PAFIFI-918004 format. One record per residue: x negated, z, y of N, C-alpha, C, O in turn; residue in one letter; residue number from 1. Coordinates in nm, 2 decimals, m for minus. Each point is the difference from the previous one (the first is absolute). Example, Ala and Ser with C-alpha at 12.3 -4.5 7.8 and 13.67 -1.06 7.14 Angstrom:
# PAFIFI-918004
<site n_px="m1.32" n_pz="0.78" n_py="m0.57" ca_px="0.09" ca_pz="0.00" ca_py="0.12" c_px="m0.09" c_pz="0.00" c_py="0.12" o_px="m0.10" o_pz="0.07" o_py="0.00" type="A" seq="1"/>
<site n_px="0.14" n_pz="m0.14" n_py="0.11" ca_px="m0.09" ca_pz="0.00" ca_py="0.11" c_px="0.08" c_pz="0.08" c_py="0.11" o_px="m0.05" o_pz="0.01" o_py="0.11" type="S" seq="2"/>
This chain:
# PAFIFI-918004
<site n_px="m3.21" n_pz="1.53" n_py="m1.49" ca_px="0.09" ca_pz="0.02" ca_py="0.11" c_px="0.04" c_pz="0.14" c_py="0.00" o_px="0.06" o_pz="0.05" o_py="m0.09" type="M" seq="1"/>
<site n_px="m0.08" n_pz="0.01" n_py="0.21" ca_px="0.04" ca_pz="0.15" ca_py="0.01" c_px="0.15" c_pz="0.01" c_py="0.03" o_px="0.07" o_pz="m0.10" o_py="0.03" type="N" seq="2"/>
<site n_px="m0.03" n_pz="0.22" n_py="m0.02" ca_px="0.14" ca_pz="0.03" ca_py="0.02" c_px="0.05" c_pz="m0.04" c_py="0.14" o_px="0.11" o_pz="m0.06" o_py="0.01" type="R" seq="3"/>
<site n_px="m0.19" n_pz="0.07" n_py="0.09" ca_px="0.04" ca_pz="m0.04" ca_py="0.14" c_px="0.02" c_pz="m0.15" c_py="0.01" o_px="0.09" o_pz="m0.04" o_py="0.06" type="L" seq="4"/>
<site n_px="m0.18" n_pz="m0.03" n_py="m0.13" ca_px="0.02" ca_pz="m0.15" ca_py="0.00" c_px="0.13" c_pz="m0.04" c_py="m0.07" o_px="0.07" o_pz="m0.09" o_py="0.05" type="Q" seq="5"/>
<site n_px="m0.04" n_pz="0.16" n_py="m0.16" ca_px="0.13" ca_pz="m0.03" ca_py="m0.07" c_px="0.12" c_pz="0.03" c_py="0.09" o_px="0.10" o_pz="m0.08" o_py="0.00" type="K" seq="6"/>
<site n_px="m0.11" n_pz="0.19" n_py="0.07" ca_px="0.11" ca_pz="0.04" ca_py="0.09" c_px="0.02" c_pz="m0.10" c_py="0.12" o_px="0.11" o_pz="m0.05" o_py="0.03" type="I" seq="7"/>
<site n_px="m0.23" n_pz="0.00" n_py="0.02" ca_px="0.01" ca_pz="m0.09" ca_py="0.11" c_px="0.05" c_pz="m0.14" c_py="m0.04" o_px="0.07" o_pz="m0.06" o_py="0.07" type="L" seq="8"/>
<site n_px="m0.11" n_pz="0.02" n_py="m0.19" ca_px="0.05" ca_pz="m0.13" ca_py="m0.06" c_px="0.15" c_pz="0.01" c_py="m0.02" o_px="0.07" o_pz="m0.09" o_py="0.03" type="I" seq="9"/>
<site n_px="m0.03" n_pz="0.20" n_py="m0.08" ca_px="0.14" ca_pz="0.03" ca_py="m0.03" c_px="0.08" c_pz="m0.01" c_py="0.13" o_px="0.11" o_pz="m0.06" o_py="0.01" type="G" seq="10"/>
<site n_px="m0.16" n_pz="0.13" n_py="0.09" ca_px="0.07" ca_pz="m0.01" ca_py="0.13" c_px="0.00" c_pz="m0.14" c_py="0.06" o_px="0.10" o_pz="m0.04" o_py="0.06" type="L" seq="11"/>
<site n_px="m0.21" n_pz="m0.03" n_py="m0.07" ca_px="0.00" ca_pz="m0.14" ca_py="0.05" c_px="0.10" c_pz="m0.09" c_py="m0.07" o_px="0.07" o_pz="m0.08" o_py="0.06" type="A" seq="12"/>
<site n_px="m0.05" n_pz="0.10" n_py="m0.19" ca_px="0.10" ca_pz="m0.07" ca_py="m0.08" c_px="0.14" c_pz="0.03" c_py="0.05" o_px="0.08" o_pz="m0.09" o_py="0.02" type="V" seq="13"/>
<site n_px="m0.05" n_pz="0.22" n_py="0.00" ca_px="0.13" ca_pz="0.04" ca_py="0.05" c_px="0.03" c_pz="m0.06" c_py="0.14" o_px="0.11" o_pz="m0.05" o_py="0.02" type="V" seq="14"/>
<site n_px="m0.21" n_pz="0.05" n_py="0.06" ca_px="0.02" ca_pz="m0.06" ca_py="0.14" c_px="0.02" c_pz="m0.15" c_py="m0.01" o_px="0.09" o_pz="m0.05" o_py="0.07" type="V" seq="15"/>
<site n_px="m0.16" n_pz="m0.02" n_py="m0.15" ca_px="0.01" ca_pz="m0.14" ca_py="m0.02" c_px="0.14" c_pz="m0.03" c_py="m0.05" o_px="0.07" o_pz="m0.10" o_py="0.05" type="V" seq="16"/>
<site n_px="m0.02" n_pz="0.17" n_py="m0.15" ca_px="0.13" ca_pz="m0.02" ca_py="m0.06" c_px="0.11" c_pz="0.02" c_py="0.11" o_px="0.09" o_pz="m0.07" o_py="0.01" type="I" seq="17"/>
<site n_px="m0.11" n_pz="0.17" n_py="0.07" ca_px="0.09" ca_pz="0.03" ca_py="0.11" c_px="0.01" c_pz="m0.11" c_py="0.10" o_px="0.10" o_pz="m0.03" o_py="0.05" type="G" seq="18"/>
<site n_px="m0.22" n_pz="m0.02" n_py="m0.01" ca_px="0.00" ca_pz="m0.11" ca_py="0.10" c_px="0.06" c_pz="m0.13" c_py="m0.06" o_px="0.07" o_pz="m0.07" o_py="0.07" type="L" seq="19"/>
<site n_px="m0.09" n_pz="0.04" n_py="m0.19" ca_px="0.06" ca_pz="m0.12" ca_py="m0.06" c_px="0.15" c_pz="0.02" c_py="m0.01" o_px="0.07" o_pz="m0.09" o_py="0.02" type="V" seq="20"/>
<site n_px="m0.03" n_pz="0.21" n_py="m0.06" ca_px="0.15" ca_pz="0.02" ca_py="m0.01" c_px="0.06" c_pz="m0.01" c_py="0.14" o_px="0.11" o_pz="m0.05" o_py="0.01" type="G" seq="21"/>
<site n_px="m0.17" n_pz="0.10" n_py="0.09" ca_px="0.05" ca_pz="m0.01" ca_py="0.14" c_px="0.01" c_pz="m0.14" c_py="0.04" o_px="0.10" o_pz="m0.05" o_py="0.06" type="Q" seq="22"/>
<site n_px="m0.20" n_pz="m0.03" n_py="m0.09" ca_px="m0.01" ca_pz="m0.14" ca_py="0.04" c_px="0.11" c_pz="m0.08" c_py="m0.07" o_px="0.07" o_pz="m0.09" o_py="0.05" type="A" seq="23"/>
<site n_px="m0.04" n_pz="0.12" n_py="m0.18" ca_px="0.10" ca_pz="m0.06" ca_py="m0.08" c_px="0.14" c_pz="0.03" c_py="0.06" o_px="0.08" o_pz="m0.09" o_py="0.00" type="D" seq="24"/>
<site n_px="m0.06" n_pz="0.22" n_py="0.04" ca_px="0.13" ca_pz="0.04" ca_py="0.06" c_px="0.02" c_pz="m0.08" c_py="0.13" o_px="0.11" o_pz="m0.05" o_py="0.02" type="F" seq="25"/>
<site n_px="m0.21" n_pz="0.04" n_py="0.06" ca_px="0.01" ca_pz="m0.07" ca_py="0.13" c_px="0.04" c_pz="m0.15" c_py="m0.03" o_px="0.08" o_pz="m0.06" o_py="0.07" type="K" seq="26"/>
<site n_px="m0.15" n_pz="0.00" n_py="m0.16" ca_px="0.02" ca_pz="m0.14" ca_py="m0.03" c_px="0.15" c_pz="m0.02" c_py="m0.05" o_px="0.06" o_pz="m0.09" o_py="0.04" type="H" seq="27"/>
<site n_px="m0.01" n_pz="0.19" n_py="m0.12" ca_px="0.14" ca_pz="m0.01" ca_py="m0.05" c_px="0.09" c_pz="0.01" c_py="0.11" o_px="0.11" o_pz="m0.07" o_py="0.00" type="E" seq="28"/>
<site n_px="m0.13" n_pz="0.15" n_py="0.10" ca_px="0.08" ca_pz="0.01" ca_py="0.12" c_px="0.01" c_pz="m0.13" c_py="0.08" o_px="0.10" o_pz="m0.04" o_py="0.04" type="Q" seq="29"/>
<site n_px="m0.22" n_pz="m0.02" n_py="m0.02" ca_px="m0.01" ca_pz="m0.12" ca_py="0.07" c_px="0.08" c_pz="m0.11" c_py="m0.08" o_px="0.07" o_pz="m0.08" o_py="0.07" type="V" seq="30"/>
<site n_px="m0.09" n_pz="0.07" n_py="m0.20" ca_px="0.07" ca_pz="m0.10" ca_py="m0.08" c_px="0.15" c_pz="0.02" c_py="0.00" o_px="0.08" o_pz="m0.10" o_py="0.00" type="M" seq="31"/>
<site n_px="m0.04" n_pz="0.22" n_py="0.00" ca_px="0.15" ca_pz="0.03" ca_py="0.01" c_px="0.06" c_pz="m0.04" c_py="0.13" o_px="0.11" o_pz="m0.05" o_py="0.00" type="S" seq="32"/>
<site n_px="m0.18" n_pz="0.08" n_py="0.11" ca_px="0.04" ca_pz="m0.05" ca_py="0.13" c_px="0.01" c_pz="m0.15" c_py="0.01" o_px="0.10" o_pz="m0.05" o_py="0.05" type="K" seq="33"/>
<site n_px="m0.20" n_pz="m0.01" n_py="m0.10" ca_px="m0.01" ca_pz="m0.15" ca_py="0.00" c_px="0.12" c_pz="m0.06" c_py="m0.08" o_px="0.06" o_pz="m0.09" o_py="0.04" type="E" seq="34"/>
<site n_px="m0.03" n_pz="0.15" n_py="m0.16" ca_px="0.11" ca_pz="m0.04" ca_py="m0.08" c_px="0.13" c_pz="0.01" c_py="0.07" o_px="0.08" o_pz="m0.09" o_py="0.01" type="Y" seq="35"/>
<site n_px="m0.06" n_pz="0.21" n_py="0.05" ca_px="0.13" ca_pz="0.02" ca_py="0.08" c_px="0.01" c_pz="m0.10" c_py="0.12" o_px="0.11" o_pz="m0.05" o_py="0.02" type="R" seq="36"/>
<site n_px="m0.22" n_pz="0.04" n_py="0.05" ca_px="0.01" ca_pz="m0.09" ca_py="0.12" c_px="0.03" c_pz="m0.15" c_py="m0.05" o_px="0.08" o_pz="m0.06" o_py="0.07" type="D" seq="37"/>
<site n_px="m0.14" n_pz="0.02" n_py="m0.17" ca_px="0.02" ca_pz="m0.14" ca_py="m0.05" c_px="0.14" c_pz="m0.02" c_py="m0.06" o_px="0.06" o_pz="m0.10" o_py="0.02" type="N" seq="38"/>
<site n_px="m0.01" n_pz="0.20" n_py="m0.09" ca_px="0.14" ca_pz="m0.01" ca_py="m0.06" c_px="0.10" c_pz="0.01" c_py="0.11" o_px="0.09" o_pz="m0.08" o_py="0.01" type="V" seq="39"/>
<site n_px="m0.11" n_pz="0.17" n_py="0.09" ca_px="0.10" ca_pz="0.02" ca_py="0.11" c_px="m0.01" c_pz="m0.12" c_py="0.09" o_px="0.10" o_pz="m0.03" o_py="0.07" type="C" seq="40"/>
<site n_px="m0.22" n_pz="m0.03" n_py="m0.06" ca_px="m0.01" ca_pz="m0.12" ca_py="0.09" c_px="0.05" c_pz="m0.13" c_py="m0.07" o_px="0.00" o_pz="m0.10" o_py="0.07" type="G" seq="41"/>
<site n_px="0.04" n_pz="0.11" n_py="m0.19" ca_px="0.05" ca_pz="m0.12" ca_py="m0.07" c_px="m0.11" c_pz="m0.09" c_py="m0.06" o_px="0.03" o_pz="m0.11" o_py="m0.04" type="G" seq="42"/>
<site n_px="m0.15" n_pz="0.15" n_py="0.04" ca_px="m0.11" ca_pz="m0.08" ca_py="m0.05" c_px="m0.01" c_pz="0.01" c_py="m0.15" o_px="m0.04" o_pz="m0.10" o_py="m0.06" type="Y" seq="43"/>
<site n_px="0.07" n_pz="0.21" n_py="0.01" ca_px="m0.01" ca_pz="0.02" ca_py="m0.15" c_px="0.13" c_pz="0.05" c_py="m0.05" o_px="0.08" o_pz="0.07" o_py="0.07" type="W" seq="44"/>
<site n_px="m0.04" n_pz="m0.11" n_py="m0.19" ca_px="0.11" ca_pz="0.06" ca_py="m0.07" c_px="m0.03" c_pz="0.14" c_py="m0.04" o_px="m0.12" o_pz="0.04" o_py="m0.02" type="P" seq="45"/>
<site n_px="0.22" n_pz="0.04" n_py="m0.01" ca_px="m0.03" ca_pz="0.14" ca_py="m0.04" c_px="m0.03" c_pz="0.00" c_py="m0.16" o_px="0.08" o_pz="0.04" o_py="m0.08" type="D" seq="46"/>
<site n_px="m0.19" n_pz="m0.10" n_py="0.05" ca_px="m0.03" ca_pz="m0.02" ca_py="m0.14" c_px="m0.03" c_pz="0.13" c_py="m0.08" o_px="0.00" o_pz="0.00" o_py="m0.12" type="Y" seq="47"/>
<site n_px="m0.03" n_pz="0.10" n_py="0.19" ca_px="m0.02" ca_pz="0.13" ca_py="m0.06" c_px="0.13" c_pz="0.08" c_py="m0.01" o_px="0.00" o_pz="0.11" o_py="m0.06" type="Q" seq="48"/>
<site n_px="0.11" n_pz="m0.16" n_py="0.11" ca_px="0.13" ca_pz="0.06" ca_py="0.00" c_px="0.00" c_pz="0.14" c_py="0.06" o_px="0.06" o_pz="0.10" o_py="m0.06" type="H" seq="49"/>
<site n_px="m0.13" n_pz="m0.08" n_py="0.17" ca_px="m0.02" ca_pz="0.13" ca_py="0.06" c_px="0.11" c_pz="0.03" c_py="0.11" o_px="0.02" o_pz="0.11" o_py="0.04" type="L" seq="50"/>
<site n_px="0.05" n_pz="m0.22" n_py="0.00" ca_px="0.10" ca_pz="0.01" ca_py="0.11" c_px="m0.05" c_pz="0.08" c_py="0.12" o_px="0.05" o_pz="0.11" o_py="0.03" type="K" seq="51"/>
<site n_px="m0.15" n_pz="m0.16" n_py="0.04" ca_px="m0.06" ca_pz="0.07" ca_py="0.11" c_px="0.11" c_pz="0.02" c_py="0.12" o_px="0.08" o_pz="m0.09" o_py="0.02" type="P" seq="52"/>
<site n_px="m0.09" n_pz="0.20" n_py="0.05" ca_px="0.08" ca_pz="0.02" ca_py="0.11" c_px="m0.05" c_pz="m0.08" c_py="0.12" o_px="m0.11" o_pz="0.04" o_py="0.05" type="S" seq="53"/>
<site n_px="0.17" n_pz="m0.14" n_py="m0.01" ca_px="m0.05" ca_pz="m0.09" ca_py="0.11" c_px="0.04" c_pz="0.06" c_py="0.14" o_px="m0.04" o_pz="m0.06" o_py="0.10" type="C" seq="54"/>
<site n_px="0.12" n_pz="0.16" n_py="m0.10" ca_px="0.04" ca_pz="0.06" ca_py="0.13" c_px="m0.12" c_pz="0.07" c_py="0.07" o_px="m0.02" o_pz="m0.01" o_py="0.12" type="K" seq="55"/>
<site n_px="m0.05" n_pz="0.09" n_py="m0.20" ca_px="m0.10" ca_pz="0.09" ca_py="0.05" c_px="m0.13" c_pz="m0.08" c_py="0.02" o_px="m0.03" o_pz="m0.09" o_py="m0.08" type="S" seq="56"/>
<site n_px="m0.04" n_pz="0.11" n_py="0.19" ca_px="m0.12" ca_pz="m0.07" ca_py="0.03" c_px="m0.12" c_pz="0.10" c_py="0.01" o_px="m0.09" o_pz="m0.03" o_py="0.08" type="K" seq="57"/>
<site n_px="0.10" n_pz="0.14" n_py="m0.16" ca_px="m0.11" ca_pz="0.10" ca_py="0.00" c_px="m0.12" c_pz="m0.06" c_py="m0.07" o_px="0.00" o_pz="m0.11" o_py="m0.05" type="G" seq="58"/>
<site n_px="m0.10" n_pz="0.20" n_py="0.04" ca_px="m0.13" ca_pz="m0.05" ca_py="m0.07" c_px="0.02" c_pz="0.02" c_py="m0.15" o_px="m0.08" o_pz="m0.06" o_py="m0.07" type="T" seq="59"/>
<site n_px="0.17" n_pz="0.15" n_py="0.02" ca_px="0.01" ca_pz="0.02" ca_py="m0.14" c_px="0.13" c_pz="m0.07" c_py="m0.04" o_px="0.11" o_pz="0.03" o_py="0.04" type="I" seq="60"/>
<site n_px="m0.12" n_pz="m0.13" n_py="m0.13" ca_px="0.11" ca_pz="m0.07" ca_py="m0.05" c_px="0.09" c_pz="0.09" c_py="m0.08" o_px="m0.04" o_pz="0.09" o_py="m0.07" type="P" seq="61"/>
<site n_px="0.17" n_pz="m0.11" n_py="0.08" ca_px="0.10" ca_pz="0.07" ca_py="m0.08" c_px="0.07" c_pz="m0.10" c_py="m0.09" o_px="0.03" o_pz="m0.11" o_py="0.04" type="T" seq="62"/>
<site n_px="m0.01" n_pz="0.16" n_py="m0.17" ca_px="0.07" ca_pz="m0.08" ca_py="m0.09" c_px="0.11" c_pz="0.07" c_py="m0.06" o_px="m0.01" o_pz="0.13" o_py="m0.02" type="F" seq="63"/>
<site n_px="0.11" n_pz="m0.20" n_py="m0.02" ca_px="0.12" ca_pz="0.07" ca_py="m0.07" c_px="m0.01" c_pz="m0.03" c_py="m0.15" o_px="m0.05" o_pz="m0.11" o_py="m0.04" type="T" seq="64"/>
<site n_px="0.09" n_pz="0.21" n_py="m0.04" ca_px="m0.01" ca_pz="m0.02" ca_py="m0.14" c_px="0.13" c_pz="m0.08" c_py="m0.04" o_px="0.10" o_pz="0.02" o_py="0.06" type="S" seq="65"/>
<site n_px="m0.11" n_pz="m0.10" n_py="m0.16" ca_px="0.11" ca_pz="m0.08" ca_py="m0.04" c_px="m0.02" c_pz="m0.07" c_py="m0.12" o_px="0.09" o_pz="m0.07" o_py="m0.05" type="G" seq="66"/>
């Protein structure tokens, strides 16, 4: 395997890791919104003790520390 092939494989690995990380981040945002919506809607108890702010209806859930 020559040097160019090693560089291309390295770049491909970096790109794949970046794509997987981005997908994981998006999934976490969706799950956070789902948690807030269900806790604020009274469907779930706040079992994670995050105390979500049920006043805001934006796309990014807000939580208070406590």
